C-alpha positions in Angstrom: 21.7 9.2 -10.7 20.0 9.6 -7.4 22.0 11.6 -4.5 21.4 9.8 -1.3 19.5 13.2 0.0 17.0 12.6 -2.9 17.4 9.2 -1.8 16.1 10.0 2.1 13.3 12.4 1.3 11.8 9.6 -1.4 11.5 7.6 1.9 10.4 10.1 4.0 8.2 11.6 1.0 6.7 7.6 1.0 6.0 7.5 4.8 4.2 11.3 4.9 1.1 8.9 2.9 0.3 6.8 6.6 -0.3 9.8 8.7 -2.4 11.6 5.6 -4.4 8.3 5.0 -5.4 7.6 8.4 -6.5 11.4 9.1 -8.6 11.3 6.2 -9.7 7.4 5.6 -10.2 6.8 9.4 -10.7 10.5 11.9 -12.8 12.4 9.2 -14.9 9.8 6.7 -15.2 7.3 9.2 -14.0 4.5 7.1 -12.0 3.0 10.0 -13.7 0.0 10.8 -15.2 -0.2 7.5 -19.3 -0.8 7.5 -20.7 -4.6 7.1 -21.0 -5.7 4.0 -24.3 -7.3 4.9 -25.4 -3.3 5.7 -29.0 -3.2 3.8 -29.0 -0.8 0.4 -31.1 1.8 3.1 -28.5 1.8 6.1 -25.3 2.3 3.4 -27.7 5.1 1.8 -28.6 6.5 5.5 -24.2 6.3 6.3 -23.7 8.5 3.5 -26.2 11.0 3.9 -25.5 11.4 7.8 -21.5 11.9 7.2 -21.5 12.9 3.7 -19.7 16.5 4.4 -16.9 14.5 6.6 -16.8 11.2 4.2 -16.0 13.6 1.1 -13.5 16.0 3.0 -12.1 12.9 4.7 -11.6 10.9 1.0 -10.3 14.0 -0.5 -7.3 13.7 1.9 -7.0 10.1 1.5 -6.9 10.8 -2.2 -4.6 13.2 -2.1 -2.3 11.3 0.6 -2.2 8.4 -2.2 0.5 9.9 -4.8 2.8 10.0 -1.9 3.5 6.0 -2.2 5.2 7.3 -5.5 7.9 8.2 -3.6 8.0 5.6 -1.7 8.1 3.4 -4.7 10.8 5.0 -6.3 12.8 4.5 -3.2 12.1 1.0 -3.6 13.1 0.4 -6.7 16.6 2.6 -6.6 17.2 0.4 -3.5 16.4 -3.1 -5.8 18.7 -1.7 -8.9 21.6 -1.1 -6.2 21.6 -4.7 -5.9 20.4 -6.6 -8.6 22.0 -3.9 -11.2 20.3 -0.8 -13.3 18.8 -3.1 -16.0 17.1 -5.8 -13.5 13.6 -6.6 -15.3 12.5 -6.9 -11.5 13.2 -3.4 -11.1 10.8 -2.2 -13.7 8.4 -5.3 -12.2 8.2 -3.8 -8.6 7.8 -0.3 -10.5 5.2 -1.0 -12.3 3.4 -3.2 -9.4 3.7 -0.3 -7.3 2.5 2.3 -9.3 -0.8 0.2 -9.6 -0.9 -0.1 -5.8 -1.3 3.7 -6.2 -4.4 3.7 -8.3 -5.7 0.8 -6.4 -6.1 3.7 -3.1 -7.1 6.4 -5.5 -10.1 5.1 -7.3 -11.9 3.2 -4.9 -11.9 6.7 -3.2 -12.8 8.5 -6.2 -15.9 5.7 -6.3 -16.8 6.4 -2.8 -16.6 9.8 -4.1 -19.1 9.2 -6.4 -21.7 7.7 -4.0 -21.7 10.7 -1.1 -21.6 13.3 -4.2 -25.6 13.7 -5.2 -27.8 12.7 -2.2 -31.0 12.1 -4.2 -29.3 8.6 -5.3 -31.2 5.4 -4.9 -30.3 3.9 -1.8 -29.9 0.4 -4.1 -27.6 2.7 -6.5 -25.2 4.0 -3.3 -25.1 0.4 -2.2 -24.0 -1.0 -5.2 -21.0 2.1 -5.7 -20.6 0.9 -2.1 -19.6 -2.4 -3.1 -18.0 -1.0 -6.1 -15.3 0.4 -3.5 -14.8 -1.8 -0.8 -14.6 -5.3 -3.2 -11.1 -3.6 -5.0 -9.9 -2.0 -1.8 -9.7 -5.1 0.0 -9.4 -7.4 -2.3 -7.1 -6.3 -4.6 -3.8 -7.3 -3.5 -2.0 -9.2 -6.0 0.0 -6.1 -6.9 1.3 -5.4 -3.2 1.8 -9.1 -3.4 4.3 -9.1 -6.3 6.3 -6.1 -4.7 7.0 -8.7 -2.0 7.7 -11.3 -3.7 10.4 -9.2 -5.6 11.5 -7.8 -2.7 12.2 -10.7 -0.9 14.0 -12.8 -4.4 16.3 -9.9 -4.7 17.3 -10.0 -1.1 18.2 -13.2 -1.3 20.0 -13.1 -4.4 22.7 -10.3 -2.2 25.3 -12.2 -2.0 27.2 -9.4 -0.4 29.7 -9.7 2.7 27.5 -6.6 3.8 24.4 -6.8 2.0 21.8 -3.5 1.4 18.9 -5.2 2.9 19.4 -7.8 5.8 18.3 -11.2 4.8 15.4 -11.0 7.6 13.9 -8.3 5.6 13.1 -11.2 2.5 11.0 -13.2 5.3 9.2 -10.1 6.3 8.5 -9.7 2.9 7.0 -13.4 2.5 5.2 -13.0 5.7 3.4 -9.6 5.1 2.1 -11.0 1.5 0.5 -13.8 2.8 -0.9 -11.5 5.6 -2.7 -9.4 2.7 -3.1 -12.6 1.3 -7.1 -13.4 3.0 -8.0 -9.9 1.3 -8.4 -11.7 -1.9 -11.4 -13.7 -0.7 -13.5 -10.6 0.2 -15.5 -11.4 -3.4 -17.0 -14.6 -2.0 -18.3 -13.6 1.7 -20.8 -11.2 3.1 -19.7 -12.1 6.7 -16.6 -14.1 8.5 -13.5 -13.4 8.9 -12.7 -12.6 4.9 -15.1 -10.4 4.7 -14.1 -7.0 3.8 -14.2 -6.0 7.8 -13.1 -8.9 8.8 -9.9 -9.8 11.1 -7.9 -11.3 8.4 -8.7 -9.9 4.9 -9.5 -6.1 6.5 -7.6 -6.3 10.1 -4.7 -8.9 9.2 -4.0 -6.7 6.2 -4.0 -3.0 7.8 -1.5 -4.6 10.2 0.3 -6.5 8.3 1.1 -3.4 5.3 1.6 -1.1 8.3 4.2 -3.0 9.8 5.7 -4.1 6.7 5.9 0.0 5.3 7.4 1.1 8.7 10.0 -1.7 8.7 10.9 -0.8 5.0 11.4 2.5 5.5 14.0 2.0 8.4 15.6 -0.9 6.4 15.7 1.6 3.3 17.1 4.6 5.6 19.9 1.9 7.1 20.6 1.0 3.0 21.2 4.5 2.2 23.4 5.4 4.3 25.5 1.5 4.0 25.3 2.4 -0.1 26.7 6.2 0.7 30.0 4.3 2.9 30.5 1.8 -0.5 30.1 4.1 -3.2 32.5 6.7 -1.4 35.1 3.6 -1.3 34.3 2.4 -4.8 33.1 -0.8 -3.3 29.4 -1.2 -4.3 29.0 -4.0 -7.0 25.2 -5.2 -8.1 25.1 -8.7 -6.8 22.3 -11.1 -7.5 23.2 -14.7 -7.5 
């Protein structure tokens, strides 16, 4: 069984993703704010040519940050099992969705790396690779939404007098799922609020996900302490209605 120290290591290990990602993706690669989907092939190729070194370095850092999310997903899974029971299929579903989320960070970043790898590629090829990265990077939001829906269901079902995760955590996950949902529309437009650089598809998604990660980190640390006290007194029982 995971000890409380291991649980806290996983929680803090997961939040390590955020600073590493932003250093790589934002400060080094310069992909925040995202380039406009309507950029010409020549402009996209020029962006990759002029920033080739920093883009490759930044994405190398951002790609290295993504596996730290595995710790965060493991901690979430552990808390769900504490609430719903060790054999809960919801915990397994969350684990699978979280694992997919990690790959959804890694593979588009490798596509951008491919675009920057050879400077002799045609502008049209580089533009295609850029599209191939941005569309799933922003547009594949279903796995995160499944994670958040599972957390909400489990929290609503916790009938303890002192729940491991407070009821408002379920509402947070519902609203965060709604906050990232506009990203799914990026495949239909080249500009506007639901384009991959738009106010809804990108900025609302980023803010929602960041707030969710920070808040869930604090809530899991709190839940770890509650569970430690309950387990030491023998009062912790699975409780899903």
